[in-house]
DRENDREN-237256 format. One record per residue (C-alpha): residue number from 1; x, y, z negated. Coordinates in nm, 2 decimals. Example, Ala and Ser with C-alpha at 12.3 -4.5 7.8 and 13.67 -1.06 7.14 Angstrom:
<atoms>
<atom><num>1</num><x>1.23</x><y>-0.45</y><z>-0.78</z></atom>
<atom><num>2</num><x>1.37</x><y>-0.11</y><z>-0.71</z></atom>
</atoms>
This chain:
<atoms>
<atom><num>1</num><x>2.92</x><y>-1.24</y><z>2.55</z></atom>
<atom><num>2</num><x>3.20</x><y>-1.27</y><z>2.30</z></atom>
<atom><num>3</num><x>3.54</x><y>-1.33</y><z>2.45</z></atom>
<atom><num>4</num><x>3.66</x><y>-1.69</y><z>2.45</z></atom>
<atom><num>5</num><x>4.02</x><y>-1.76</y><z>2.33</z></atom>
<atom><num>6</num><x>4.21</x><y>-2.06</y><z>2.45</z></atom>
<atom><num>7</num><x>4.49</x><y>-2.19</y><z>2.22</z></atom>
<atom><num>8</num><x>4.72</x><y>-2.49</y><z>2.25</z></atom>
<atom><num>9</num><x>5.08</x><y>-2.60</y><z>2.29</z></atom>
<atom><num>10</num><x>5.27</x><y>-2.48</y><z>2.60</z></atom>
<atom><num>11</num><x>5.17</x><y>-2.70</y><z>2.90</z></atom>
<atom><num>12</num><x>4.82</x><y>-2.78</y><z>2.76</z></atom>
<atom><num>13</num><x>4.65</x><y>-2.60</y><z>3.04</z></atom>
<atom><num>14</num><x>4.54</x><y>-2.27</y><z>2.89</z></atom>
<atom><num>15</num><x>4.62</x><y>-2.05</y><z>3.18</z></atom>
<atom><num>16</num><x>4.49</x><y>-2.29</y><z>3.45</z></atom>
<atom><num>17</num><x>4.17</x><y>-2.36</y><z>3.26</z></atom>
<atom><num>18</num><x>4.13</x><y>-2.00</y><z>3.15</z></atom>
<atom><num>19</num><x>4.13</x><y>-1.87</y><z>3.51</z></atom>
<atom><num>20</num><x>3.87</x><y>-2.13</y><z>3.62</z></atom>
<atom><num>21</num><x>3.66</x><y>-2.07</y><z>3.31</z></atom>
<atom><num>22</num><x>3.66</x><y>-1.70</y><z>3.36</z></atom>
<atom><num>23</num><x>3.56</x><y>-1.74</y><z>3.72</z></atom>
<atom><num>24</num><x>3.27</x><y>-1.97</y><z>3.63</z></atom>
<atom><num>25</num><x>3.15</x><y>-1.73</y><z>3.37</z></atom>
<atom><num>26</num><x>3.20</x><y>-1.42</y><z>3.59</z></atom>
<atom><num>27</num><x>3.43</x><y>-1.28</y><z>3.32</z></atom>
<atom><num>28</num><x>3.78</x><y>-1.12</y><z>3.34</z></atom>
<atom><num>29</num><x>4.08</x><y>-1.33</y><z>3.25</z></atom>
<atom><num>30</num><x>4.37</x><y>-1.22</y><z>3.03</z></atom>
<atom><num>31</num><x>4.69</x><y>-1.41</y><z>2.96</z></atom>
<atom><num>32</num><x>4.85</x><y>-1.27</y><z>2.64</z></atom>
<atom><num>33</num><x>5.20</x><y>-1.37</y><z>2.76</z></atom>
<atom><num>34</num><x>5.15</x><y>-1.16</y><z>3.08</z></atom>
<atom><num>35</num><x>5.03</x><y>-0.86</y><z>2.88</z></atom>
<atom><num>36</num><x>5.34</x><y>-0.88</y><z>2.65</z></atom>
<atom><num>37</num><x>5.57</x><y>-0.90</y><z>2.95</z></atom>
<atom><num>38</num><x>5.39</x><y>-0.60</y><z>3.11</z></atom>
<atom><num>39</num><x>5.40</x><y>-0.39</y><z>2.80</z></atom>
<atom><num>40</num><x>5.77</x><y>-0.46</y><z>2.72</z></atom>
<atom><num>41</num><x>5.88</x><y>-0.47</y><z>3.09</z></atom>
<atom><num>42</num><x>6.06</x><y>-0.79</y><z>3.03</z></atom>
<atom><num>43</num><x>6.00</x><y>-1.16</y><z>3.09</z></atom>
<atom><num>44</num><x>5.93</x><y>-1.37</y><z>2.78</z></atom>
<atom><num>45</num><x>6.27</x><y>-1.54</y><z>2.85</z></atom>
<atom><num>46</num><x>6.44</x><y>-1.20</y><z>2.84</z></atom>
<atom><num>47</num><x>6.25</x><y>-1.09</y><z>2.53</z></atom>
<atom><num>48</num><x>6.36</x><y>-1.41</y><z>2.34</z></atom>
<atom><num>49</num><x>6.72</x><y>-1.36</y><z>2.46</z></atom>
<atom><num>50</num><x>6.74</x><y>-0.98</y><z>2.39</z></atom>
<atom><num>51</num><x>6.52</x><y>-0.94</y><z>2.08</z></atom>
<atom><num>52</num><x>6.45</x><y>-1.29</y><z>1.95</z></atom>
<atom><num>53</num><x>6.13</x><y>-1.49</y><z>1.88</z></atom>
<atom><num>54</num><x>6.03</x><y>-1.28</y><z>1.58</z></atom>
<atom><num>55</num><x>6.01</x><y>-0.96</y><z>1.79</z></atom>
<atom><num>56</num><x>5.81</x><y>-1.15</y><z>2.05</z></atom>
<atom><num>57</num><x>5.57</x><y>-1.27</y><z>1.79</z></atom>
<atom><num>58</num><x>5.52</x><y>-0.91</y><z>1.67</z></atom>
<atom><num>59</num><x>5.44</x><y>-0.80</y><z>2.03</z></atom>
<atom><num>60</num><x>5.20</x><y>-1.09</y><z>2.06</z></atom>
<atom><num>61</num><x>5.02</x><y>-0.99</y><z>1.75</z></atom>
<atom><num>62</num><x>4.97</x><y>-0.63</y><z>1.87</z></atom>
<atom><num>63</num><x>4.84</x><y>-0.76</y><z>2.20</z></atom>
<atom><num>64</num><x>4.59</x><y>-0.99</y><z>2.02</z></atom>
<atom><num>65</num><x>4.46</x><y>-0.70</y><z>1.82</z></atom>
<atom><num>66</num><x>4.42</x><y>-0.48</y><z>2.13</z></atom>
<atom><num>67</num><x>4.23</x><y>-0.73</y><z>2.34</z></atom>
<atom><num>68</num><x>3.86</x><y>-0.68</y><z>2.43</z></atom>
<atom><num>69</num><x>3.62</x><y>-0.86</y><z>2.21</z></atom>
<atom><num>70</num><x>3.36</x><y>-0.90</y><z>2.48</z></atom>
<atom><num>71</num><x>3.34</x><y>-1.05</y><z>2.83</z></atom>
<atom><num>72</num><x>3.68</x><y>-1.20</y><z>2.87</z></atom>
<atom><num>73</num><x>3.85</x><y>-1.54</y><z>2.87</z></atom>
<atom><num>74</num><x>4.19</x><y>-1.51</y><z>2.70</z></atom>
<atom><num>75</num><x>4.47</x><y>-1.75</y><z>2.72</z></atom>
<atom><num>76</num><x>4.71</x><y>-1.71</y><z>2.43</z></atom>
<atom><num>77</num><x>5.07</x><y>-1.81</y><z>2.40</z></atom>
<atom><num>78</num><x>5.14</x><y>-2.15</y><z>2.26</z></atom>
<atom><num>79</num><x>5.29</x><y>-2.01</y><z>1.94</z></atom>
<atom><num>80</num><x>5.04</x><y>-1.74</y><z>1.87</z></atom>
<atom><num>81</num><x>4.92</x><y>-1.95</y><z>1.57</z></atom>
<atom><num>82</num><x>5.26</x><y>-1.93</y><z>1.41</z></atom>
<atom><num>83</num><x>5.17</x><y>-1.60</y><z>1.24</z></atom>
<atom><num>84</num><x>4.92</x><y>-1.62</y><z>0.96</z></atom>
<atom><num>85</num><x>4.78</x><y>-1.28</y><z>1.06</z></atom>
<atom><num>86</num><x>4.70</x><y>-1.42</y><z>1.41</z></atom>
<atom><num>87</num><x>4.53</x><y>-1.72</y><z>1.26</z></atom>
<atom><num>88</num><x>4.32</x><y>-1.51</y><z>1.03</z></atom>
<atom><num>89</num><x>4.22</x><y>-1.28</y><z>1.32</z></atom>
<atom><num>90</num><x>4.14</x><y>-1.57</y><z>1.55</z></atom>
<atom><num>91</num><x>3.92</x><y>-1.75</y><z>1.29</z></atom>
<atom><num>92</num><x>3.64</x><y>-1.50</y><z>1.35</z></atom>
<atom><num>93</num><x>3.63</x><y>-1.56</y><z>1.73</z></atom>
<atom><num>94</num><x>3.52</x><y>-1.83</y><z>1.97</z></atom>
<atom><num>95</num><x>3.84</x><y>-2.04</y><z>2.00</z></atom>
<atom><num>96</num><x>3.89</x><y>-2.35</y><z>2.21</z></atom>
<atom><num>97</num><x>4.19</x><y>-2.56</y><z>2.13</z></atom>
<atom><num>98</num><x>4.31</x><y>-2.74</y><z>2.44</z></atom>
<atom><num>99</num><x>4.47</x><y>-3.05</y><z>2.29</z></atom>
<atom><num>100</num><x>4.73</x><y>-3.24</y><z>2.49</z></atom>
<atom><num>101</num><x>4.94</x><y>-3.53</y><z>2.39</z></atom>
<atom><num>102</num><x>5.32</x><y>-3.51</y><z>2.38</z></atom>
<atom><num>103</num><x>5.34</x><y>-3.74</y><z>2.69</z></atom>
<atom><num>104</num><x>5.12</x><y>-3.51</y><z>2.89</z></atom>
<atom><num>105</num><x>5.30</x><y>-3.20</y><z>2.78</z></atom>
<atom><num>106</num><x>5.64</x><y>-3.35</y><z>2.86</z></atom>
<atom><num>107</num><x>5.53</x><y>-3.46</y><z>3.20</z></atom>
<atom><num>108</num><x>5.39</x><y>-3.12</y><z>3.28</z></atom>
<atom><num>109</num><x>5.69</x><y>-2.93</y><z>3.16</z></atom>
<atom><num>110</num><x>5.99</x><y>-3.16</y><z>3.22</z></atom>
<atom><num>111</num><x>6.11</x><y>-2.94</y><z>3.51</z></atom>
<atom><num>112</num><x>6.01</x><y>-2.60</y><z>3.37</z></atom>
<atom><num>113</num><x>6.29</x><y>-2.35</y><z>3.34</z></atom>
<atom><num>114</num><x>6.10</x><y>-2.04</y><z>3.23</z></atom>
<atom><num>115</num><x>5.99</x><y>-2.12</y><z>2.87</z></atom>
<atom><num>116</num><x>6.26</x><y>-2.03</y><z>2.62</z></atom>
<atom><num>117</num><x>6.14</x><y>-2.27</y><z>2.35</z></atom>
<atom><num>118</num><x>6.12</x><y>-2.55</y><z>2.61</z></atom>
<atom><num>119</num><x>6.47</x><y>-2.47</y><z>2.73</z></atom>
<atom><num>120</num><x>6.61</x><y>-2.46</y><z>2.37</z></atom>
<atom><num>121</num><x>6.78</x><y>-2.80</y><z>2.34</z></atom>
<atom><num>122</num><x>6.84</x><y>-2.75</y><z>1.97</z></atom>
<atom><num>123</num><x>6.46</x><y>-2.75</y><z>1.90</z></atom>
<atom><num>124</num><x>6.26</x><y>-3.07</y><z>1.88</z></atom>
<atom><num>125</num><x>5.95</x><y>-2.98</y><z>2.08</z></atom>
<atom><num>126</num><x>5.76</x><y>-3.29</y><z>1.99</z></atom>
<atom><num>127</num><x>5.81</x><y>-3.21</y><z>1.62</z></atom>
<atom><num>128</num><x>5.70</x><y>-2.85</y><z>1.69</z></atom>
<atom><num>129</num><x>5.38</x><y>-2.98</y><z>1.85</z></atom>
<atom><num>130</num><x>5.31</x><y>-3.19</y><z>1.54</z></atom>
<atom><num>131</num><x>5.38</x><y>-2.89</y><z>1.31</z></atom>
<atom><num>132</num><x>5.15</x><y>-2.66</y><z>1.51</z></atom>
<atom><num>133</num><x>4.86</x><y>-2.92</y><z>1.53</z></atom>
<atom><num>134</num><x>4.71</x><y>-2.82</y><z>1.20</z></atom>
<atom><num>135</num><x>4.73</x><y>-2.45</y><z>1.28</z></atom>
<atom><num>136</num><x>4.55</x><y>-2.50</y><z>1.61</z></atom>
<atom><num>137</num><x>4.28</x><y>-2.69</y><z>1.44</z></atom>
<atom><num>138</num><x>4.26</x><y>-2.43</y><z>1.16</z></atom>
<atom><num>139</num><x>4.15</x><y>-2.16</y><z>1.41</z></atom>
<atom><num>140</num><x>3.95</x><y>-2.37</y><z>1.65</z></atom>
<atom><num>141</num><x>3.58</x><y>-2.35</y><z>1.70</z></atom>
<atom><num>142</num><x>3.60</x><y>-2.65</y><z>1.93</z></atom>
<atom><num>143</num><x>3.88</x><y>-2.90</y><z>2.02</z></atom>
<atom><num>144</num><x>3.89</x><y>-3.02</y><z>2.38</z></atom>
<atom><num>145</num><x>4.12</x><y>-3.32</y><z>2.46</z></atom>
<atom><num>146</num><x>4.29</x><y>-3.25</y><z>2.80</z></atom>
<atom><num>147</num><x>4.48</x><y>-3.57</y><z>2.87</z></atom>
<atom><num>148</num><x>4.39</x><y>-3.73</y><z>3.20</z></atom>
<atom><num>149</num><x>4.14</x><y>-3.46</y><z>3.28</z></atom>
<atom><num>150</num><x>4.14</x><y>-3.22</y><z>3.57</z></atom>
<atom><num>151</num><x>4.09</x><y>-2.85</y><z>3.50</z></atom>
<atom><num>152</num><x>3.74</x><y>-2.86</y><z>3.65</z></atom>
<atom><num>153</num><x>3.63</x><y>-3.13</y><z>3.40</z></atom>
<atom><num>154</num><x>3.78</x><y>-2.94</y><z>3.11</z></atom>
<atom><num>155</num><x>3.59</x><y>-2.62</y><z>3.22</z></atom>
<atom><num>156</num><x>3.26</x><y>-2.82</y><z>3.24</z></atom>
<atom><num>157</num><x>3.32</x><y>-2.95</y><z>2.89</z></atom>
<atom><num>158</num><x>3.39</x><y>-2.60</y><z>2.75</z></atom>
<atom><num>159</num><x>3.08</x><y>-2.47</y><z>2.92</z></atom>
<atom><num>160</num><x>2.87</x><y>-2.73</y><z>2.74</z></atom>
<atom><num>161</num><x>3.03</x><y>-2.64</y><z>2.41</z></atom>
<atom><num>162</num><x>2.97</x><y>-2.27</y><z>2.44</z></atom>
<atom><num>163</num><x>2.61</x><y>-2.32</y><z>2.55</z></atom>
<atom><num>164</num><x>2.64</x><y>-2.12</y><z>2.87</z></atom>
</atoms>
């Protein structure tokens, strides 16, 4: 089976849904953010502080290219679609966009202290979500609305879309 990639804004449920989806499909789960942290031996927060977002995006691209094309569910970072190279690469894959409203994202992340972009008070995260929306749709094979749905229901919906 081709690997399944989950994209969406931070807080949209990619990691939670990805783990459950992988379990249901008896596939391995990979979180690209975790792989970047492991390879660089730094947290994403440290990478942003020490090297900047551009360096992080370069690491993210390398991870994306190195991932297995078969038998995995892969949760990508919320900004993976920022680079055109990443979008072009993802277009050839099974990509599920987990779409969440700003209200849902805000409620899920309002107390989060680990995401550097979320913590950056100079950045308008709601505007960032709006700016990324078209890029998520550009790469998506399927769009799944996640507002007011538990992870199990989202997984069921994805399973019906990928014909498993």
